[in-house]
C-alpha positions as CSV (number, residue, x, y, z in Angstrom):
1,X,21.0,-54.6,171.4
2,X,20.0,-51.4,170.1
3,X,20.5,-52.3,166.4
4,X,18.5,-55.8,167.1
5,X,15.6,-54.0,168.6
6,X,15.3,-51.6,165.6
7,X,15.6,-54.6,163.3
8,X,12.5,-56.0,165.5
9,X,10.7,-53.2,165.3
10,X,10.6,-52.9,161.7
11,X,9.9,-56.8,160.9
12,X,6.8,-55.9,163.1
13,X,5.6,-52.7,161.4
14,X,6.2,-54.6,157.6
15,X,4.3,-57.6,159.0
16,X,1.7,-55.7,159.7
17,X,1.4,-53.4,156.8
18,X,0.9,-56.7,154.9
19,X,-2.2,-57.9,157.2
20,X,-5.9,-56.5,155.4
21,X,-7.1,-53.3,156.8
22,X,-10.5,-54.3,158.1
23,X,-13.1,-52.4,159.9
24,X,-13.7,-54.9,162.5
25,X,-14.6,-52.6,166.1
26,X,-13.2,-53.6,169.7
27,X,-16.0,-55.6,171.4
28,X,-18.1,-56.2,168.3
29,X,-18.8,-54.1,165.6
30,X,-22.7,-53.5,163.5
31,X,-21.7,-55.6,160.0
32,X,-25.5,-54.4,159.0
33,X,-24.5,-51.0,158.6
34,X,-24.4,-51.0,155.0
35,X,-27.8,-52.4,153.2
36,X,-27.1,-55.2,150.7
37,X,-30.0,-56.1,148.3
38,X,-30.4,-58.4,145.6
39,X,-31.8,-57.5,142.4
40,X,-30.7,-59.9,140.0
41,X,-28.9,-62.7,141.4
42,X,-31.2,-65.7,143.0
43,X,-28.1,-67.7,144.8
44,X,-28.1,-65.8,147.9
45,X,-30.2,-63.8,150.6
46,X,-29.5,-61.5,152.8
47,X,-31.8,-60.8,155.8
48,X,-29.6,-58.2,159.0
49,X,-31.5,-58.9,162.5
50,X,-29.8,-56.4,165.2
51,X,-25.9,-56.7,164.8
52,X,-25.9,-59.9,162.6
53,X,-26.2,-60.4,158.9
54,X,-27.8,-63.6,157.8
55,X,-26.9,-65.1,154.6
56,X,-28.1,-67.9,153.2
57,X,-26.8,-69.5,150.1
58,X,-29.0,-71.6,147.7
59,X,-27.3,-75.0,148.6
60,X,-29.2,-74.8,151.8
61,X,-26.3,-73.3,154.0
62,X,-27.0,-70.2,156.4
63,X,-23.8,-67.7,157.6
64,X,-24.1,-65.4,160.2
65,X,-21.7,-62.6,159.7
66,X,-21.1,-60.6,162.7
67,X,-18.4,-58.1,164.1
68,X,-17.2,-60.5,167.2
69,X,-17.1,-64.0,168.1
70,X,-18.4,-62.6,171.2
71,X,-22.0,-62.4,169.5
72,X,-24.6,-65.2,169.7
73,X,-26.1,-66.3,166.7
74,X,-29.0,-67.9,165.4
75,X,-29.4,-71.7,165.5
76,X,-28.6,-73.9,162.6
77,X,-26.0,-71.0,161.1
78,X,-22.6,-71.1,161.2
79,X,-21.2,-67.9,162.5
80,X,-18.7,-66.0,160.5
81,X,-16.1,-62.9,161.9
82,X,-15.9,-60.3,159.2
83,X,-14.1,-58.8,157.7
84,X,-12.3,-62.3,157.2
85,X,-8.8,-61.4,156.8
86,X,-7.3,-64.9,154.7
87,X,-9.4,-67.0,152.0
88,X,-8.7,-69.7,149.3
89,X,-10.7,-68.8,145.8
90,X,-11.5,-72.2,144.4
91,X,-12.5,-70.7,140.6
92,X,-11.3,-67.6,138.5
93,X,-15.2,-66.4,139.0
94,X,-14.8,-65.8,143.0
95,X,-11.1,-64.3,142.1
96,X,-12.6,-61.9,139.5
97,X,-14.5,-60.5,142.7
98,X,-11.7,-59.6,144.8
99,X,-10.3,-58.1,141.8
100,X,-12.9,-55.8,141.2
101,X,-12.8,-55.0,145.2
102,X,-9.7,-54.2,144.9
103,X,-8.8,-56.8,147.6
104,X,-6.3,-59.2,146.3
105,X,-4.7,-58.6,150.0
106,X,-7.7,-61.1,151.4
107,X,-6.9,-63.8,149.2
108,X,-3.7,-66.1,150.2
109,X,-4.7,-69.5,148.2
110,X,-5.7,-70.1,144.6
111,X,-6.2,-73.3,142.8
112,X,-3.5,-72.4,139.9
113,X,-2.7,-69.4,137.2
114,X,-3.6,-71.4,134.1
115,X,-4.5,-68.7,131.9
116,X,-4.2,-65.8,134.5
117,X,-3.1,-62.6,133.2
118,X,-3.7,-60.2,136.6
119,X,0.3,-59.0,137.3
120,X,-0.6,-58.5,141.1
121,X,-1.9,-61.6,141.5
122,X,0.7,-63.5,140.0
123,X,3.8,-61.4,141.7
124,X,2.0,-62.4,145.0
125,X,1.9,-66.2,143.6
126,X,5.6,-65.4,142.8
127,X,6.8,-63.8,145.9
128,X,4.6,-66.4,148.2
129,X,1.7,-64.3,149.3
130,X,-0.8,-66.3,147.7
131,X,-0.3,-70.4,147.5
132,X,-1.2,-72.5,145.0
133,X,-3.3,-75.2,146.2
134,X,-3.7,-77.7,143.2
135,X,-7.2,-78.3,141.2
136,X,-10.4,-78.7,143.2
137,X,-10.7,-82.7,143.5
138,X,-7.5,-82.5,143.7
139,X,-6.0,-80.3,146.2
140,X,-3.2,-80.6,148.3
141,X,-4.5,-80.1,152.2
142,X,-0.9,-79.4,153.6
143,X,-0.7,-76.5,150.9
144,X,-4.6,-75.3,151.9
145,X,-3.4,-75.2,156.0
146,X,-0.3,-73.3,154.5
147,X,-2.5,-70.6,153.2
148,X,-4.2,-70.1,156.8
149,X,-7.9,-69.0,155.3
150,X,-10.3,-68.2,157.6
151,X,-12.4,-69.6,154.7
152,X,-12.7,-71.1,151.9
153,X,-15.2,-70.6,148.8
154,X,-16.0,-73.3,146.8
155,X,-17.9,-74.5,144.3
156,X,-20.0,-77.3,145.5
157,X,-21.6,-78.6,142.4
158,X,-17.9,-79.1,140.3
159,X,-15.5,-81.5,141.3
160,X,-15.4,-81.1,145.1
161,X,-12.5,-83.5,147.1
162,X,-13.7,-81.1,150.1
163,X,-13.8,-84.3,152.4
164,X,-9.9,-83.8,153.2
165,X,-10.1,-80.1,154.7
166,X,-13.7,-80.4,156.5
167,X,-12.0,-82.0,159.6
168,X,-9.8,-78.6,159.7
169,X,-12.4,-76.4,161.6
170,X,-11.9,-74.4,158.0
171,X,-15.3,-72.3,157.2
172,X,-16.3,-73.8,153.6
173,X,-18.7,-70.8,151.8
174,X,-20.3,-71.7,148.4
175,X,-20.2,-69.5,146.2
176,X,-22.7,-70.0,143.1
177,X,-22.1,-67.4,140.4
178,X,-21.3,-69.4,137.9
179,X,-25.1,-70.8,138.2
180,X,-26.8,-67.4,137.5
181,X,-28.7,-67.7,134.6
182,X,-28.4,-63.4,134.3
183,X,-25.3,-61.9,133.5
184,X,-26.3,-59.1,135.8
185,X,-27.1,-61.5,138.5
186,X,-23.4,-63.4,137.9
187,X,-22.0,-60.0,138.6
188,X,-23.7,-59.4,141.7
189,X,-21.7,-62.0,143.7
190,X,-19.5,-59.5,143.9
191,X,-21.8,-57.8,146.8
192,X,-21.8,-61.5,148.5
193,X,-17.7,-61.2,148.9
194,X,-18.2,-57.7,149.9
195,X,-19.7,-58.7,152.7
196,X,-17.2,-61.4,153.8
197,X,-14.2,-58.9,154.0
198,X,-16.2,-55.4,154.8
199,X,-16.0,-53.6,151.6
200,X,-20.3,-53.5,151.3
201,X,-20.0,-49.9,149.7
202,X,-17.5,-50.8,147.3
203,X,-19.2,-53.9,146.3
204,X,-22.9,-51.7,145.9
205,X,-20.8,-48.7,144.5
206,X,-18.9,-51.4,141.5
207,X,-22.2,-53.5,140.9
208,X,-24.1,-50.1,140.5
209,X,-21.9,-48.9,137.7
210,X,-22.4,-52.2,135.8
211,X,-25.8,-52.5,136.1
212,X,-26.4,-49.0,135.0
213,X,-23.9,-49.7,132.0
214,X,-25.7,-52.8,131.1
215,X,-29.1,-51.5,131.5
216,X,-28.4,-48.2,129.4
217,X,-27.3,-50.6,126.3
218,X,-29.6,-52.9,126.5
219,X,-32.5,-50.2,126.4
220,X,-30.9,-49.0,123.4
221,X,-30.7,-52.0,121.5
222,X,-34.2,-52.9,122.4
223,X,-35.0,-49.4,121.0
224,X,-33.6,-50.2,117.8
225,X,-35.1,-53.8,117.4
226,X,-38.5,-52.7,117.9
227,X,-38.5,-50.0,115.2
228,X,-41.2,-52.0,113.5
229,X,-39.9,-51.0,109.9
230,X,-36.7,-52.5,110.4
231,X,-37.8,-55.8,113.0
232,X,-36.8,-58.6,110.5
233,X,-33.0,-56.9,109.5
234,X,-32.2,-56.0,113.0
235,X,-32.2,-59.2,114.6
236,X,-29.5,-61.1,113.5
237,X,-28.9,-65.1,114.2
238,X,-25.8,-66.6,116.3
239,X,-24.7,-70.0,117.2
240,X,-21.9,-71.0,119.5
241,X,-19.2,-73.2,120.4
242,X,-17.5,-76.1,118.3
243,X,-17.2,-79.4,117.8
244,X,-14.8,-81.5,120.4
245,X,-14.4,-85.0,120.4
246,X,-17.1,-85.5,117.7
247,X,-19.5,-83.9,119.7
248,X,-20.7,-80.0,119.3
249,X,-20.8,-78.1,122.9
250,X,-23.2,-75.4,123.0
251,X,-24.6,-73.2,125.8
252,X,-28.2,-73.8,126.6
253,X,-31.1,-71.9,125.4
254,X,-31.1,-70.6,129.3
255,X,-27.3,-69.9,129.9
256,X,-26.1,-66.2,131.3
257,X,-24.3,-66.2,127.6
258,X,-27.5,-67.0,125.5
259,X,-29.3,-64.0,127.9
260,X,-26.3,-61.8,126.7
261,X,-26.6,-62.4,123.1
262,X,-30.4,-61.5,123.3
263,X,-29.7,-58.4,125.1
264,X,-27.2,-57.7,122.1
265,X,-30.0,-57.8,120.0
266,X,-29.3,-61.1,118.5
267,X,-31.4,-64.5,118.3
268,X,-29.5,-67.7,119.5
269,X,-30.1,-70.6,117.4
270,X,-30.7,-72.9,120.7
271,X,-34.0,-72.0,122.3
272,X,-33.9,-75.1,124.6
273,X,-34.8,-74.5,128.7
274,X,-31.3,-75.8,129.2
275,X,-29.4,-74.2,131.4
276,X,-26.0,-75.9,131.1
277,X,-23.5,-76.5,128.3
278,X,-25.0,-79.2,126.1
279,X,-22.9,-81.7,124.0
280,X,-24.9,-82.0,119.9
281,X,-23.9,-84.0,117.0
282,X,-22.8,-82.2,114.5
283,X,-26.4,-82.9,112.5
284,X,-28.2,-81.8,114.9
285,X,-25.9,-78.4,115.4
286,X,-25.9,-78.1,111.7
287,X,-29.6,-78.1,111.6
288,X,-29.7,-75.2,113.6
289,X,-26.6,-73.1,112.7
290,X,-26.4,-73.1,108.8
291,X,-27.4,-70.4,108.2
292,X,-27.1,-68.0,111.1
293,X,-25.4,-64.6,110.7
294,X,-22.8,-64.9,113.3
295,X,-20.8,-67.9,115.4
296,X,-19.6,-66.9,118.0
297,X,-16.5,-68.7,119.4
298,X,-14.5,-69.1,122.7
299,X,-11.0,-71.2,122.9
300,X,-7.3,-71.7,124.2
301,X,-5.6,-71.8,121.0
302,X,-1.6,-71.2,120.7
303,X,-1.0,-68.3,118.2
304,X,-3.2,-66.6,116.1
305,X,-6.4,-68.5,115.4
306,X,-7.3,-68.3,111.6
307,X,-10.2,-69.9,109.2
308,X,-7.9,-72.5,108.4
309,X,-7.7,-73.0,111.7
310,X,-11.3,-73.9,112.5
311,X,-11.3,-75.4,109.3
312,X,-8.3,-77.9,109.8
313,X,-10.0,-78.5,113.3
314,X,-13.7,-80.0,111.3
315,X,-13.9,-80.2,107.7
316,X,-17.8,-79.3,107.5
317,X,-17.5,-76.0,109.5
318,X,-16.9,-74.5,106.3
319,X,-20.5,-75.6,105.5
320,X,-22.1,-73.4,107.9
321,X,-23.1,-70.0,106.4
322,X,-21.4,-67.6,108.8
323,X,-17.8,-69.0,108.2
324,X,-18.4,-68.6,104.3
325,X,-19.5,-65.2,105.0
326,X,-16.4,-64.7,107.8
327,X,-18.6,-63.7,110.6
328,X,-16.8,-65.5,113.3
329,X,-17.2,-63.7,116.5
330,X,-13.8,-64.8,118.4
331,X,-11.8,-64.7,121.4
332,X,-8.5,-66.4,122.4
333,X,-8.4,-66.9,126.6
334,X,-4.7,-67.6,126.0
335,X,-4.6,-64.2,125.0
336,X,-7.2,-62.3,126.8
337,X,-8.0,-62.8,130.5
338,X,-11.6,-64.1,129.7
339,X,-12.7,-66.3,132.9
340,X,-10.8,-64.2,134.9
341,X,-12.3,-60.6,134.9
342,X,-15.7,-61.4,132.4
343,X,-18.0,-62.3,135.7
344,X,-17.5,-58.8,136.5
345,X,-17.6,-57.2,133.3
346,X,-20.9,-58.4,131.4
347,X,-21.3,-54.6,130.5
348,X,-18.1,-55.0,128.5
349,X,-19.2,-58.2,127.0
350,X,-22.9,-57.0,126.0
351,X,-20.9,-54.1,124.2
352,X,-18.5,-56.2,122.2
353,X,-21.2,-58.1,121.0
354,X,-23.4,-55.2,120.4
355,X,-20.4,-53.5,118.1
356,X,-21.0,-56.7,115.9
357,X,-24.6,-57.0,116.1
358,X,-25.8,-53.2,115.7
359,X,-22.0,-51.2,115.5
360,X,-24.6,-48.2,114.9
361,X,-25.1,-48.1,118.5
362,X,-21.6,-48.0,119.5
363,X,-19.1,-45.2,118.7
364,X,-17.2,-46.0,115.7
365,X,-13.8,-46.2,117.4
366,X,-14.9,-48.4,119.8
367,X,-11.8,-51.2,120.2
368,X,-13.5,-54.5,121.1
369,X,-12.3,-56.1,124.8
370,X,-12.7,-59.5,124.6
371,X,-15.1,-60.6,121.1
372,X,-14.3,-59.5,117.7
373,X,-14.9,-60.7,113.9
374,X,-12.3,-63.3,113.3
375,X,-10.0,-62.2,110.2
């Protein structure tokens, strides 16, 4: 009997150790001790009232974050007791926020592991601590329930498919980081996640570091290209995208990537006001890109991508100046954790591009993390 008691005690301790640590006080903690302000993100706003944190997202949903379920919240607000214990992430961007906060223990469900490199997450999937629920629009409601989430972070403008779980009572929280047009605005959503998991101080510190590194490098670029004697030569042009199924897919002129190009001291050839990607006929894109100094490409290629592979995918690619001069900027998502972590590393992306556009502004031995010139 004594041995059974000891075994039960060990199992109980182990189970407790697996639970996420929380900061919730008995009888209702003050969730507004740490101030959350947004400087770049436009997709959510925060307002503190007594022991309640009121969060509104761009889609109109309103959440009242409280330290105890006994706290009353304003009408039309969805009550969320924080820190939450478990959640499901529907996108890699959302998951990047948890990685930046060293908070994988809060994640008990994800859509899949394609192009996922993080060893800790993969181990959690392998041992069952994180459940794969299937892709948005086609996920398994039973697996969703098996993850026992307090909230599910969703992308409301994507494929959706949430009707099957809306009646479950699980709180659906829109995460709109991917809609941000500013690289720092996208990264600032780490504060949004921080509020739900009780890691506001860490989120503020993480973002402050990102912001400082990004803006310090941007200031050096601005200083360089504003020099009157070298203005023209200091602003290279860059195009982006590839041909797929007869159309060239390029990001719009207001896309966050276009902003990184500009902050890195380059002129992106697409100057329209579109935010999302566009499908453009080759002839039109060729007119814009024929003489561009550089060409940025992001894809998932089996093996090492080469100029011959680029020519084979579309013979007309060799007509572009950037192809002829071997100035293709490339990242392979099968070899780099691009979408998995870059949403919270805009400073690293910026530095990769600056190292190519203006190498004199980075240390001579700088090793690019994601983008480098294709050999």
